[in-house]
C-alpha positions in Angstrom: 0.0 -0.3 0.1 1.6 3.3 -0.4 0.1 5.2 2.6 -3.1 7.6 0.6 -6.2 7.7 1.8 -9.4 6.8 -0.1 -12.1 8.7 0.5 -14.2 6.6 -1.5 -13.4 3.6 -0.5 -16.2 1.7 2.5 -13.4 2.2 5.1 -12.9 4.5 8.2 -9.6 6.3 7.6 -8.7 4.4 10.7 -9.2 1.0 9.7 -7.3 2.6 6.4 -4.6 3.7 8.4 -4.2 0.1 10.2 -4.3 -1.6 6.9 -1.2 0.7 5.8 0.6 -0.2 8.8 -0.1 -3.5 9.1 1.1 -3.9 5.5 4.3 -1.8 6.7 5.0 -4.3 9.2 4.3 -7.5 6.4 7.1 -5.7 4.5 9.2 -5.5 7.3 9.8 -1.7 7.2 9.1 -2.2 11.2 10.6 -5.1 12.1 9.5 -7.7 15.5 10.9 -5.9 18.6 11.4 -2.6 17.2 9.5 0.2 18.6 7.0 2.2 16.1 7.3 6.0 16.0 4.9 7.5 18.9 1.0 8.8 17.8 2.4 12.2 17.4 5.1 10.9 14.9 2.7 9.3 13.1 0.1 12.0 12.6 2.4 14.3 12.0 3.3 11.8 9.0 0.2 10.6 7.9 -2.2 13.6 8.5 -4.8 12.3 10.7 -5.9 13.6 14.1 -4.1 11.2 17.3 -7.8 9.7 17.4 -7.6 8.3 14.4 -4.0 7.2 14.8 -5.1 5.7 18.4 -8.0 4.0 17.2 -6.1 1.9 13.9 -3.3 0.9 16.7 -5.6 -0.4 19.0 -6.9 -2.6 16.3 -3.4 -3.8 15.3 -2.7 -4.6 19.6 -6.0 -6.5 19.6 -4.8 -8.5 16.1 -1.8 -9.4 18.2 0.6 -7.6 15.8 1.3 -4.7 18.2 2.1 -4.6 22.3 2.1 -1.7 24.4 4.1 -0.9 27.3 2.7 1.4 29.5 4.9 5.4 29.4 7.2 3.6 26.7 5.7 3.3 23.3 4.4 0.6 21.1 6.6 -2.7 19.3 6.0 -4.8 16.8 5.2 -8.6 18.0 5.3 -9.5 14.6 2.7 -11.9 14.8 -0.9 -11.8 14.7 -3.3 -13.6 17.3 -5.7 -16.5 16.9 -8.9 -14.3 15.8 -12.5 -15.6 15.8 -12.9 -18.3 13.3 -8.6 -18.6 13.0 -7.9 -22.2 12.7 -6.4 -23.7 15.6 -3.0 -24.3 15.9 -1.2 -27.8 16.3 -1.0 -28.6 20.2 2.5 -28.3 20.8 4.1 -30.8 23.7 6.7 -28.2 24.4 6.5 -25.9 27.3 8.5 -23.2 28.9 9.7 -22.5 32.7 10.3 -18.4 31.9 12.5 -17.1 35.4 12.3 -13.7 35.1 15.8 -13.0 36.7 15.2 -11.6 40.4 17.8 -8.4 40.8 19.8 -10.3 37.9 20.5 -13.2 40.2 20.4 -16.4 38.1 18.4 -19.3 39.1 21.1 -21.4 40.8 21.4 -18.8 43.5 17.6 -18.2 44.1 17.0 -21.9 45.9 13.1 -21.1 45.9 12.8 -20.9 42.1 15.0 -24.3 41.9 12.9 -25.9 44.1 9.8 -25.2 42.5 11.8 -25.8 38.6 11.8 -29.8 40.2 8.4 -30.2 40.5 7.4 -28.5 37.3 10.2 -30.7 35.3 9.0 -33.7 37.3 5.6 -33.4 36.1 6.4 -31.9 33.0 8.3 -36.0 32.4 5.1 -37.5 33.9 2.8 -36.0 31.6 5.4 -36.2 28.6 6.0 -32.7 27.7 9.4 -31.6 26.6 10.5 -29.1 29.6 12.5 -25.6 28.5 14.3 -23.6 30.5 14.0 -20.1 29.8 15.6 -17.7 32.0 15.6 -13.5 30.9 17.4 -10.9 32.0 15.0 -8.0 34.0 15.1 -5.7 30.9 12.7 -4.5 28.5 14.2 -5.3 25.0 14.8 -8.9 26.5 11.1 -9.2 27.6 10.4 -8.4 24.3 12.9 -10.9 22.9 10.9 -13.4 25.0 7.7 -12.9 24.2 8.3 -13.1 19.9 10.6 -16.3 20.7 7.3 -17.8 22.4 5.4 -17.0 19.7 7.7 -17.8 16.9 9.0 -21.2 18.6 5.0 -22.1 18.9 5.9 -23.1 22.7 2.7 -24.7 23.8 2.7 -22.7 26.5 4.8 -21.1 29.8 5.1 -20.8 33.2 6.2 -17.7 34.7 8.1 -17.2 37.9 10.6 -14.7 39.4 10.7 -11.0 39.3 7.2 -10.5 38.4 5.9 -6.8 38.0 3.2 -5.3 35.8 6.2 -4.8 33.3 6.0 -8.3 32.9 2.4 -8.3 33.2 1.8 -6.5 29.8 4.2 -9.5 28.3 1.8 -12.1 29.9 -1.3 -10.3 29.1 0.0 -10.0 25.4 0.3 -13.9 25.0 -2.6 -14.9 26.5 -4.2 -12.6 24.2 -3.0 -15.0 21.2 -4.0 -18.1 23.0 -0.9 -19.2 24.2 -1.6 -20.6 27.7 0.4 -19.1 30.8 0.7 -20.2 33.9 1.5 -17.6 36.9 3.5 -18.8 40.0 3.4 -16.0 43.3 1.3 -13.4 41.1 -2.4 -12.9 40.2 -2.9 -11.2 36.5 -6.2 -10.1 36.3 -7.0 -11.1 32.6 -9.1 -13.9 31.4 -6.8 -15.9 30.0 -3.9 -16.5 32.8 -3.7 -19.7 35.3 -2.3 -18.5 38.8 -0.7 -21.0 41.4 -0.3 -18.8 44.9 0.8 -19.5 48.2 -1.4 -18.6 51.0 1.2 -15.8 52.0 -1.0 -13.8 54.5 -2.0 -16.4 56.2 1.8 -17.8 56.6 2.9 -14.2 57.9 -0.1 -14.3 60.4 0.8 -17.7 61.9 4.5 -16.8 62.4 3.8 -13.7 63.9 0.7 -15.1 66.2 3.5 -17.7 66.9 6.5 -15.6 68.5 3.9 -13.4 70.1 2.7 -16.9 71.9 6.0 -17.1 73.2 5.7 -13.7 74.8 7.7 -11.4 72.5 5.7 -8.0 72.5 8.4 -5.9 69.9 9.0 -7.8 67.3 11.0 -6.2 64.0 10.2 -6.9 60.3 12.7 -7.2 57.7 10.2 -6.8 54.5 10.9 -7.2 50.7 9.9 -5.2 47.8 6.2 -4.1 48.0 6.2 -5.0 43.8 6.4 -8.5 44.0 2.8 -9.5 44.8 4.0 -12.4 47.4 5.9 -9.8 49.4 2.8 -7.4 49.5 0.5 -10.7 51.2 3.1 -11.0 53.7 3.4 -7.6 54.8 -0.8 -7.5 54.6 -0.5 -10.7 57.3 2.1 -9.4 59.6 0.1 -6.2 59.9 -3.0 -8.0 60.4 -1.7 -10.2 63.3 0.5 -7.2 64.9 -2.9 -5.1 64.5 -5.1 -7.7 66.7 -1.9 -8.9 69.0 -1.5 -5.1 69.8 2.1 -5.6 69.1 4.5 -2.8 69.0 6.2 -2.4 65.9 8.2 0.0 65.6 9.1 2.0 62.3 13.4 1.5 63.3 12.3 -2.2 63.8 11.6 -2.2 60.3 13.9 -2.8 56.9 13.3 -3.8 53.7 16.0 -6.3 52.5 16.5 -7.5 48.4 14.5 -10.8 49.1 18.8 -12.3 49.3 21.1 -13.1 51.8 23.4 -10.0 52.2 19.6 -7.7 51.9 18.7 -9.5 54.4 22.3 -8.8 56.1 21.9 -5.2 55.4 18.2 -4.9 56.7 19.2 -6.5 60.0 22.2 -4.2 61.1 19.7 -1.3 60.6 17.5 -2.4 62.8 20.4 -3.7 65.2 21.9 -0.1 65.0 19.0 1.6 67.3 18.9 2.1 70.3 17.0 -0.9 71.7 16.8 -4.1 69.3 13.6 -6.4 69.0 13.5 -9.5 71.1 12.0 -10.7 68.1 12.5 -10.9 63.8 10.3 -12.1 61.4 11.8 -12.0 58.2 10.0 -11.7 54.8 11.6 -15.0 53.2 14.8 -17.6 54.4 17.2 -16.0 52.9 16.9 -12.7 54.2 16.5 -14.9 57.5 19.8 -16.3 56.8 21.4 -12.9 56.3 20.0 -11.4 59.4 21.2 -14.3 61.7 24.9 -13.4 60.5 24.4 -9.8 61.2 22.5 -10.4 64.6 26.2 -13.3 65.2 28.3 -10.4 64.1 26.9 -7.9 67.0 28.0 -10.2 69.9 24.2 -11.4 70.0 22.5 -15.1 70.1 19.9 -16.5 68.6 17.3 -17.2 70.0 18.7 -15.9 73.5 18.7 -12.4 72.8 16.7 -12.7 69.0 14.0 -14.7 68.1 14.0 -15.6 64.2 11.2 -16.6 61.9 12.0 -17.2 58.1 9.2 -17.4 55.3 9.6 -20.4 52.6 11.5 -23.5 53.9 13.9 -24.2 51.4 16.6 -26.5 52.2 18.8 -24.0 53.6 17.2 -23.6 56.5 17.4 -26.7 57.8 21.2 -26.4 58.0 21.4 -23.1 60.0 23.2 -22.5 63.3 20.6 -22.7 65.1 18.0 -24.3 62.6 15.6 -22.2 61.5 11.6 -21.6 62.1 9.7 -21.0 59.3 7.0 -21.3 57.0 6.4 -23.9 54.9 5.9 -23.3 51.0 5.2 -26.5 49.0 7.7 -25.7 46.2 7.6 -29.3 43.9 4.0 -29.0 44.8 3.6 -25.4 43.3 5.8 -26.1 40.0 4.0 -29.6 39.6 0.3 -27.5 40.0 1.5 -25.3 37.8 2.9 -27.5 34.7 -0.9 -29.8 35.1 -2.7 -26.8 35.3 -0.7 -25.4 32.2 -0.9 -28.7 29.9 -4.9 -28.8 30.9 -5.2 -25.6 29.4 -3.1 -26.6 26.0 -5.2 -29.8 25.9 -8.5 -27.7 26.3 -9.5 -29.5 29.8 -9.5 -26.6 31.6 -12.3 -24.1 30.4 -11.0 -21.3 32.1 -7.8 -20.6 33.9 -8.5 -20.5 37.4 -6.2 -19.7 40.6 -5.1 -22.1 42.7 -3.8 -20.8 46.2 -1.9 -23.4 48.1 -1.6 -24.0 52.2 1.7 -23.2 54.4 3.0 -25.0 57.4 4.7 -23.5 60.6 7.8 -25.4 60.9 9.9 -25.2 64.7 13.3 -25.4 65.2 15.9 -23.7 67.3 16.2 -20.0 66.6 13.1 -19.0 68.6 13.1 -19.0 72.5 10.3 -17.3 75.1 10.9 -13.6 75.5 
């Protein structure tokens, strides 16, 4: 197409504009993974008002040729979504385990996700599906490449774990719009085509605080994590609910944020210990943060649990090997991985009419890191 608009054509200008951009994508003027010009630039180039341009682009987003990134622009996927009446693609028995690196920590340094991977891989083998690990840096261009790869490689579906936020949600939603089955672990994505396997994080945090209170602790410190992480926010909610119901003293100086890893927990605990009077107990957002906190406590010349009781969350393998053993909230990680793959394969095989969310239970595991106040 030559980019000119024909008033005699029985099509509105925004539809003609969409045809032109679609043709330019097919001719590789705009390639998959590349950004197209802004609405303002396109409006100027085609001498159209911005509302007309916006409506035309919206058509192409609906088709799956384009994917907007909030506040950053719109890029080309190059692959149309399966619309009404479209032929169903052959069901692929290839599924991806997509790990979005959390603060660029590799999977080998994430024992939580490693255990989930083991469960997912075992379930995929049991169901006779090929299983591919797709580890991706948290980077805008890498995420766009990931979406294009999943579509072009005709992968049957994908399980997403790791650093999941609104930016990653956009990628997940774009895949679901193309009828590619997706299941997300530890985050609920409010889109009909996306399944979720979640943990009862709020209850776990509530139970941890209630246990510490039962030992007589009234001043409890809290090592938190980034609130953009849905699981972290749920644990914060559980902590605050228990603290409020039990009328516990939670001082601002006894709360510090970690990056969910050992060194982050160490730094957060050092900050708490730098206050005039330290709390008698600390609840850490996860086991890695708790392990780092334990080191900071020991360096200060204090002992766990004699001076400070400590509770973690996740029950990773390391938790049972600390000195003393770490009291924690157990998450059934291998079961979560297996449930995610089972849910995904049901979507691939059309056994599940609609993706649903599963909430997995938690359990308080008592070891030696807590004592009476």
